[in-house]
C-alpha positions in Angstrom: 92.4 66.4 112.6 92.2 65.8 108.9 93.8 67.9 106.3 90.5 69.2 105.2 89.7 70.4 108.8 93.1 72.1 109.1 92.6 73.9 105.8 89.2 75.1 106.9 90.5 76.4 110.2 93.4 78.2 108.5 91.0 79.9 105.9 88.8 81.0 108.7 91.8 82.7 110.4 92.8 84.2 107.1 89.2 85.5 106.6 89.2 87.0 110.2 92.5 88.8 109.4 91.3 90.1 106.0 88.3 91.7 108.0 90.7 93.3 110.4 92.8 94.6 107.4 89.8 96.1 105.7 88.7 97.8 108.9 92.2 99.2 109.5 92.5 100.4 105.8 89.1 102.1 106.1 90.0 103.8 109.4 93.4 105.0 107.7 91.4 106.4 104.8 89.1 108.2 107.1 92.1 109.9 108.8 93.4 110.9 105.5 90.1 112.7 104.7 90.4 114.4 108.1 93.9 115.5 107.1 92.6 117.0 103.8 90.0 119.0 105.8 92.6 120.4 108.2 94.8 121.4 105.3 91.9 123.0 103.4 91.0 125.1 106.4 94.7 126.1 106.7 94.8 127.1 103.0 97.5 124.3 102.4 96.9 122.7 99.0 100.1 120.6 99.1 98.7 117.3 99.9 101.5 115.1 98.7 104.6 115.3 101.0 107.4 113.3 99.4 109.6 113.4 102.6 106.7 112.1 104.6 106.0 109.2 102.3 109.6 108.2 102.2 109.8 108.2 106.0 106.7 106.0 106.2 107.8 103.5 103.7 111.4 103.2 105.3 109.7 102.7 108.7 107.5 100.0 107.3 110.5 98.2 105.8 112.5 98.5 109.0 109.6 96.9 111.0 109.0 94.2 108.6 109.7 90.8 110.0 108.7 88.7 106.9 107.9 86.4 105.3 107.2 88.9 102.6 110.3 90.9 101.6 110.8 94.5 102.4 110.2 95.8 98.8 107.0 93.8 98.5 105.8 95.1 101.7 106.6 98.6 100.7 104.8 98.2 97.5 101.6 97.2 99.2 101.8 100.2 101.5 102.6 102.5 98.5 99.2 101.5 97.0 97.4 102.1 100.2 98.9 105.4 100.6 98.2 106.3 96.9 94.6 105.3 97.3 94.2 107.4 100.6 95.9 110.3 99.0 93.5 110.2 96.0 90.7 110.7 98.5 92.3 114.1 99.4 93.3 115.0 95.9 94.3 112.8 93.0 98.0 113.4 92.0 98.4 114.3 88.3 101.6 113.1 86.9 103.1 113.7 83.3 105.6 111.2 81.9 107.6 110.7 78.8 105.2 108.7 76.8 103.5 106.9 75.1 101.6 104.6 77.4 103.4 101.3 78.2 106.9 102.8 78.6 109.3 102.2 81.4 108.8 105.9 82.4 105.1 105.2 83.1 106.0 102.2 85.0 108.4 104.4 87.1 105.7 106.9 87.6 103.2 104.2 88.9 106.0 102.7 91.1 106.6 106.1 92.7 103.1 107.5 93.0 101.0 104.3 93.1 98.2 103.3 90.7 95.8 105.8 92.0 97.7 108.7 90.4 96.4 110.1 87.2 99.3 109.7 84.6 99.5 111.7 81.3 101.7 110.7 78.5 103.7 113.4 76.6 105.8 113.1 73.5 109.0 114.7 74.7 111.1 115.5 77.8 110.8 119.3 77.4 106.9 118.9 77.1 106.9 117.2 80.5 108.9 120.1 82.0 106.4 122.6 80.4 103.3 120.8 81.8 104.8 120.8 85.2 105.9 124.5 85.0 102.5 125.6 83.8 100.8 123.9 86.7 98.8 121.6 84.4 100.1 118.6 86.4 101.5 118.2 89.9 104.7 116.4 89.0 106.6 115.0 86.0 108.7 111.9 85.5 111.8 111.8 83.2 114.7 109.4 82.7 118.0 110.7 83.7 120.6 107.7 83.5 120.8 104.1 82.6 123.4 101.7 84.4 124.4 100.3 80.9 124.2 103.2 78.5 124.8 106.2 80.8 123.3 109.7 81.2 120.3 110.9 79.2 121.7 114.3 78.0 118.4 115.7 76.9 117.1 115.6 80.5 120.2 117.3 81.9 120.1 119.9 79.2 116.5 120.8 79.9 117.4 121.7 83.5 119.7 124.5 82.2 116.7 126.6 81.2 114.1 125.4 83.8 113.3 126.7 87.2 111.7 123.4 88.3 113.0 121.4 91.2 113.9 117.7 91.6 111.4 116.4 94.2 112.3 112.6 94.1 113.9 109.8 92.2 113.0 106.3 91.1 115.2 103.3 90.3 113.7 100.8 88.0 115.1 97.3 87.1 114.7 97.2 83.4 114.0 93.8 81.8 113.6 93.7 78.0 111.6 91.0 76.2 111.4 90.0 72.6 107.8 90.5 71.8 105.8 89.2 68.8 102.2 89.7 67.7 99.6 87.2 66.7 100.4 87.4 63.0 104.2 87.3 63.4 106.0 84.3 61.7 108.3 83.5 64.5 110.8 81.7 62.3 111.2 84.5 59.8 111.7 87.6 61.8 113.8 90.0 59.9 113.1 93.3 61.6 113.3 94.3 65.2 111.9 97.5 66.6 112.8 99.2 69.9 114.1 102.5 71.3 117.8 103.1 70.6 118.8 102.8 74.2 117.0 99.4 74.5 118.7 98.2 71.3 122.0 99.0 72.8 121.2 97.3 76.0 120.4 94.1 74.2 123.2 94.3 71.6 125.1 91.1 72.6 121.9 89.0 72.8 120.7 90.3 69.3 124.1 89.6 67.8 124.0 86.1 69.1 120.3 85.3 68.2 119.3 87.6 65.4 122.6 88.9 63.7 120.9 89.4 60.4 117.8 91.1 61.5 117.4 94.8 60.7 117.4 96.9 63.9 115.0 99.9 63.7 115.1 102.5 66.4 111.9 104.2 67.1 110.7 106.9 69.6 109.9 104.5 72.5 109.5 100.7 73.2 105.7 101.1 73.4 105.9 102.6 69.9 107.8 99.5 68.8 105.2 97.2 70.4 102.4 99.0 68.6 104.1 98.7 65.2 104.4 95.0 65.2 100.7 94.4 65.6 100.2 94.4 61.9 103.6 93.1 60.6 104.2 89.4 60.1 108.0 89.6 59.9 108.7 91.9 62.9 109.4 91.7 66.6 109.8 94.4 69.3 111.9 94.8 72.3 109.9 96.2 75.2 108.9 95.7 78.8 106.0 94.0 80.6 103.7 97.0 80.4 103.9 97.3 76.6 103.4 93.6 76.3 100.2 93.7 78.3 99.0 96.9 76.7 99.2 95.6 73.2 98.5 91.9 73.9 101.9 90.6 72.7 103.6 87.3 73.3 107.0 87.1 74.9 109.1 85.1 72.6 112.2 85.6 74.8 112.3 87.1 78.2 114.9 89.2 80.0 117.3 89.6 77.0 119.2 92.5 78.4 123.0 92.1 78.3 123.5 92.9 81.9 121.3 91.4 84.6 121.6 94.5 86.8 120.4 96.8 84.0 118.5 99.7 85.7 117.4 103.2 84.9 117.1 106.2 87.2 114.2 108.5 86.9 113.7 112.1 88.4 110.5 113.4 89.7 110.2 117.2 88.8 108.0 119.6 90.5 107.6 123.2 91.7 108.2 123.0 95.5 111.2 122.4 97.7 111.3 119.2 99.7 111.9 119.1 103.5 114.5 116.8 105.1 113.5 113.2 105.1 116.5 111.8 106.9 118.0 110.0 103.9 118.4 112.5 101.1 120.2 113.5 98.0 121.0 116.8 96.4 121.5 117.8 92.8 123.2 120.9 91.7 124.3 122.6 88.5 127.6 124.3 88.6 129.3 126.7 86.0 133.0 126.5 86.8 135.4 129.4 86.1 137.6 129.0 83.1 140.9 128.7 85.2 143.4 126.1 86.3 142.3 123.9 89.1 138.6 124.8 88.6 137.3 121.2 88.9 139.6 120.7 92.0 138.2 123.9 93.6 134.7 122.6 93.0 135.2 119.0 94.4 137.8 119.5 97.2 135.3 120.8 99.8 133.0 117.8 99.4 136.0 115.5 99.8 137.2 117.5 102.9 133.9 117.3 104.7 133.2 113.6 103.7 130.2 114.2 101.5 129.7 111.4 99.3 129.5 112.3 95.5 127.2 109.9 93.7 127.5 111.4 90.2 129.3 114.2 88.3 128.5 114.9 84.7 129.8 117.5 82.4 127.7 119.2 79.7 128.5 122.1 77.3 127.4 125.4 78.5 124.8 127.5 76.6 126.7 130.7 77.3 130.0 130.3 75.4 132.2 128.2 73.2 134.4 125.6 75.0 132.7 126.4 78.4 131.1 123.7 80.4 128.7 123.1 83.4 128.8 120.3 85.9 125.8 118.3 87.2 126.6 117.0 90.6 124.6 114.6 92.8 125.6 113.9 96.5 124.2 112.4 99.6 122.7 114.9 102.1 120.1 117.6 102.1 120.9 121.3 101.3 119.4 122.3 104.7 121.9 120.0 106.5 124.4 122.4 108.2 127.5 120.7 106.8 126.0 120.6 103.3 125.0 124.2 103.6 128.6 125.2 104.6 130.0 123.3 101.7 127.7 124.8 99.2 128.4 128.3 100.5 132.2 127.6 100.2 131.8 126.2 96.7 129.6 129.1 95.5 132.7 131.4 96.3 135.0 129.7 93.8 132.6 129.0 90.8 131.0 131.3 88.4 127.4 130.0 89.2 125.8 127.4 91.6 122.2 126.3 91.3 120.5 123.8 93.7 118.1 121.6 91.5 116.7 120.1 94.5 117.1 118.1 97.7 114.9 115.0 97.8 114.5 111.6 99.4 116.7 108.9 98.2 114.8 106.2 96.2 113.0 103.9 98.6 111.7 101.5 96.0 
């Protein structure tokens, strides 16, 4: 058999499989519509179930035998699930904008491209839109592996009753972008968000030590600015480069190759157990010796893994502090519930921000 004949046979098999995939996706979408009808009759308007989606994606990754990697397979199924959910009811998601930011990328990674995303100018605006019911969920950054915690996000939780419904971990790749009118040999100004400039500090010191570094409100704003400037470049990601039609003069210029940012999904409802969860709490410790020990000791004794402990000034008094604590487990797990009950007896105040599925993608 000639190579041409082999290729023809292989393509026929691929075409047949594509037809099967199309039929199965259509069948899945039909069942999604039936789910919506059942929920409507029951008066249930909560179409998106984070714990259910996390379970499905984990199961898909567990069953995957290649050759596509687990993450790639999960991304494909995420988009199928997103499109099917949009048949029931499109999810509206607010994010820290403008368009083209890493936060928008995180929102689309978590909800899929069938979600309706709305850019807002500030973190507290995202909280307000979700709290008012104008959108279903919000996406805000909370910490970067290089530069640490985003204090504004933590502080906003102090005055909010919203829940954490999920998390997204996004590998952050920064590129040096130039516009069509940029004189590449005479770049004297580089725009970016302050966090991004800090994450690329060593690279900038080595390659553009004399260039002025200008911090702006977002990487997308940096990309927008250089469109009309001949001596400027921007540090931003792939979405901003594509949105504004910019050229990547240098790619992946972040100082740390594992540079990642964690984003939180905020909403109004509590999330059921998914089987691999995290919980976030705010604790106001009493102003007494051993207060921090009394807070942390029950977690250590019961073998509950703390993944993050942050301290922020309290709004209620001078030189008083609150602790933001993340740990593995769901608040409805019996062991976790016992520890939270014990801790609540030795602190001034304890509030559960939410229990939610650990990031799958």
